[in-house]
C-alpha positions as CSV (number, residue, x, y, z in Angstrom):
1,X,95.3,45.4,45.9
2,X,94.6,42.8,48.9
3,X,96.9,39.9,46.5
4,X,99.1,41.5,45.0
5,X,100.1,42.6,48.8
6,X,99.4,39.5,49.7
7,X,101.3,38.1,46.6
8,X,104.1,40.2,47.4
9,X,104.6,39.4,51.4
10,X,104.9,35.7,49.9
11,X,107.8,36.4,47.9
12,X,109.5,37.9,50.6
13,X,109.2,35.2,52.9
14,X,110.9,33.5,49.8
15,X,113.9,35.4,50.2
16,X,113.0,37.3,46.4
17,X,112.8,40.5,48.2
18,X,116.7,40.6,48.6
19,X,119.2,43.6,47.6
20,X,120.6,41.9,44.1
21,X,124.0,41.0,45.0
22,X,125.6,40.6,41.9
23,X,122.6,41.3,38.9
24,X,123.8,39.2,36.0
25,X,120.7,39.1,34.2
26,X,120.9,41.1,31.0
27,X,118.2,42.9,29.0
28,X,118.1,41.2,25.8
29,X,118.4,37.4,28.6
30,X,115.6,39.3,30.3
31,X,113.7,40.0,27.2
32,X,113.8,36.6,26.0
33,X,112.8,34.7,29.2
34,X,110.4,37.2,30.2
35,X,108.9,37.4,27.1
36,X,109.4,41.7,27.3
37,X,110.0,43.6,24.5
38,X,113.3,45.2,24.7
39,X,112.2,48.0,26.6
40,X,110.5,46.9,29.7
41,X,113.6,44.2,30.2
42,X,116.0,47.7,29.5
43,X,113.6,49.2,32.1
44,X,114.0,46.4,34.9
45,X,118.0,46.1,34.8
46,X,117.7,50.1,35.0
47,X,115.4,49.8,38.0
48,X,116.8,46.5,39.5
49,X,120.5,48.3,39.4
50,X,119.7,51.5,40.3
51,X,117.4,50.8,43.7
52,X,119.8,47.3,43.9
53,X,116.9,45.8,43.9
54,X,116.5,41.8,42.5
55,X,114.9,41.8,38.9
56,X,112.7,38.6,39.6
57,X,110.3,40.5,41.7
58,X,110.4,43.1,39.1
59,X,109.3,40.7,37.1
60,X,106.8,38.8,39.6
61,X,105.1,41.8,40.2
62,X,104.4,42.7,36.9
63,X,102.3,38.7,36.4
64,X,100.8,39.7,39.0
65,X,99.3,43.3,38.2
66,X,99.4,43.2,34.6
67,X,101.5,46.5,34.7
68,X,103.8,47.2,32.8
69,X,107.1,47.6,34.3
70,X,107.6,51.4,33.6
71,X,104.3,51.8,35.6
72,X,105.7,49.9,38.3
73,X,108.6,52.0,39.1
74,X,106.6,54.8,41.4
75,X,106.3,51.5,44.3
76,X,109.9,50.6,44.0
77,X,111.3,53.7,43.6
78,X,109.2,55.0,47.1
79,X,110.3,51.6,48.7
80,X,113.6,52.0,48.7
81,X,113.7,55.8,49.1
82,X,111.4,55.0,52.7
83,X,113.0,51.9,53.9
84,X,109.3,50.3,53.2
85,X,109.1,47.1,51.7
86,X,107.2,47.4,48.7
87,X,103.8,45.7,49.9
88,X,103.3,48.7,52.4
89,X,103.6,51.1,49.2
90,X,101.7,48.2,47.4
91,X,98.7,48.5,50.4
92,X,98.9,52.5,50.6
93,X,98.0,52.5,47.0
94,X,95.7,50.0,47.4
95,X,93.6,53.2,49.3
96,X,93.3,54.4,46.2
97,X,95.1,56.4,46.9
98,X,97.9,58.3,44.4
99,X,101.2,57.7,44.3
100,X,103.0,61.2,45.1
101,X,100.3,61.1,48.2
102,X,102.1,57.6,49.2
103,X,105.1,59.1,49.4
104,X,103.4,61.7,51.7
105,X,101.9,58.7,53.2
106,X,105.1,57.1,53.9
107,X,107.5,60.2,54.9
108,X,109.3,60.6,52.5
109,X,110.7,64.4,51.9
110,X,109.0,65.9,48.4
111,X,112.8,67.2,48.1
112,X,113.1,63.7,47.2
113,X,111.1,64.3,43.8
114,X,112.1,67.9,43.4
115,X,109.6,68.9,44.3
116,X,106.9,71.3,46.5
117,X,105.3,68.6,49.6
118,X,101.5,71.0,47.7
119,X,102.7,68.9,44.1
120,X,103.5,65.6,45.5
121,X,99.4,65.7,47.2
122,X,98.8,66.9,44.3
123,X,99.6,65.0,41.4
124,X,98.3,62.8,39.1
125,X,99.7,59.0,38.7
126,X,101.0,59.9,35.1
127,X,102.5,63.5,35.9
128,X,104.3,61.4,38.9
129,X,106.1,58.8,37.0
130,X,106.9,61.1,34.5
131,X,108.8,62.8,36.8
132,X,110.2,59.7,38.2
133,X,111.5,58.0,35.5
134,X,113.2,62.0,34.0
135,X,114.3,61.3,37.4
136,X,115.7,57.9,36.5
137,X,117.4,58.5,32.9
138,X,119.0,61.7,34.6
139,X,120.5,60.0,36.9
140,X,121.5,56.9,34.5
141,X,122.5,58.6,31.2
142,X,122.6,62.1,32.5
143,X,119.8,62.8,30.2
144,X,118.5,66.9,30.9
145,X,115.2,67.5,31.9
146,X,114.0,70.0,29.2
147,X,115.6,68.0,26.8
148,X,113.0,64.5,27.3
149,X,110.3,67.2,28.1
150,X,110.3,68.5,24.7
151,X,110.9,65.3,23.6
152,X,107.5,64.0,25.1
153,X,106.2,66.7,23.4
154,X,106.1,64.8,19.9
155,X,105.5,61.4,21.1
156,X,108.7,59.8,22.1
157,X,108.0,57.8,25.4
158,X,109.9,56.8,27.9
159,X,110.8,53.7,26.1
160,X,112.2,55.0,23.5
161,X,114.2,57.9,25.6
162,X,115.8,54.7,26.9
163,X,116.4,53.8,23.6
164,X,117.4,56.3,22.3
165,X,120.6,57.5,25.0
166,X,121.2,53.9,25.1
167,X,122.5,54.1,21.5
168,X,123.4,57.6,21.3
169,X,125.3,57.0,24.1
170,X,126.7,53.6,23.4
171,X,127.6,54.9,19.8
172,X,129.2,57.9,21.2
173,X,126.7,59.6,18.5
174,X,124.5,63.1,19.6
175,X,120.9,62.2,20.6
176,X,119.7,64.2,17.6
177,X,121.6,63.0,15.2
178,X,119.5,59.1,16.9
179,X,116.3,60.5,16.8
180,X,117.1,61.7,13.3
181,X,117.5,57.8,11.9
182,X,114.9,57.0,14.3
183,X,112.7,59.2,12.7
184,X,113.1,57.3,8.9
185,X,113.8,53.3,10.4
186,X,111.1,54.1,13.3
187,X,112.8,50.4,13.9
188,X,115.5,51.0,17.3
189,X,116.5,47.5,17.0
190,X,118.0,48.6,13.0
191,X,118.4,52.3,14.5
192,X,120.9,50.6,17.0
193,X,122.7,47.6,14.7
194,X,123.8,50.6,12.0
195,X,125.2,52.3,14.6
196,X,127.1,48.9,15.7
197,X,125.3,48.9,20.1
198,X,125.6,45.8,21.6
199,X,121.0,45.5,23.0
200,X,123.3,45.1,26.8
201,X,125.6,48.4,26.9
202,X,123.9,50.2,29.1
203,X,127.1,52.5,30.9
204,X,127.9,52.1,34.6
205,X,124.8,53.2,37.3
206,X,125.9,54.0,40.7
207,X,123.1,52.4,43.5
208,X,121.1,54.9,45.0
209,X,120.0,54.7,48.9
210,X,117.1,55.5,51.5
211,X,117.4,59.3,51.4
212,X,118.9,60.6,54.7
213,X,117.7,63.2,56.8
214,X,120.4,65.7,56.5
215,X,120.4,65.2,52.7
216,X,116.5,66.5,51.9
217,X,116.4,68.1,54.7
218,X,118.3,71.1,52.7
219,X,116.2,71.0,49.7
220,X,113.6,74.0,50.3
221,X,109.9,73.1,49.7
222,X,109.0,75.4,48.1
223,X,111.2,74.6,44.4
224,X,112.9,71.8,45.1
225,X,116.5,74.3,45.1
226,X,118.9,73.3,47.8
227,X,119.4,76.4,50.7
228,X,123.0,75.5,50.9
229,X,126.5,73.4,51.2
230,X,125.4,72.5,54.0
231,X,123.6,69.1,56.0
232,X,120.5,70.8,57.2
233,X,121.2,70.7,60.7
234,X,120.0,73.3,63.1
235,X,121.5,73.7,66.6
């Protein structure tokens, strides 16, 4: 982990860890250049666009850590909402802490994840990663948490869900119909072709920024729901 932190520091110095002013890399281009499958390449684009970071950093970190892009999401997301460099986030992880505890120690409000402080401190990395990807898919595809949870229970991975939502929205087809065809085909590329969706299609993605205090202070720690429409300022 120390080696990774040093490598990330070198990337920062080289100018790679900078906001992506215009990310022209398509999903298929990333898959072709990096050797990733479509789902990991798509996950790279989602993180790059949503968090406004250079896809090169994500791919470089993947090579250094040997960790799939899906498992790298917590580091980049925590870095974004905390305003800390990714190297600092990884350094905290290197101390044997779970992702939730890393976020807690970097003073990320639990409301950012719509969870309580207790959950943040006790969540396993698997739980944290799943909640984070549900948030990401909700932001990008307007996906419903209960729907994703149901699909997870029947064996769909996060990558499967990215494929499913991409095809469903790209073809304006109900997700259940897309899933029904995939259940028969077991090949997302074939399903995508049958629905006539480009492998590079994605909906417009609104970038997120560092969470502002007045935005997260209105979140009740117990259940993550807003107290009201105010800005959470006290007099």
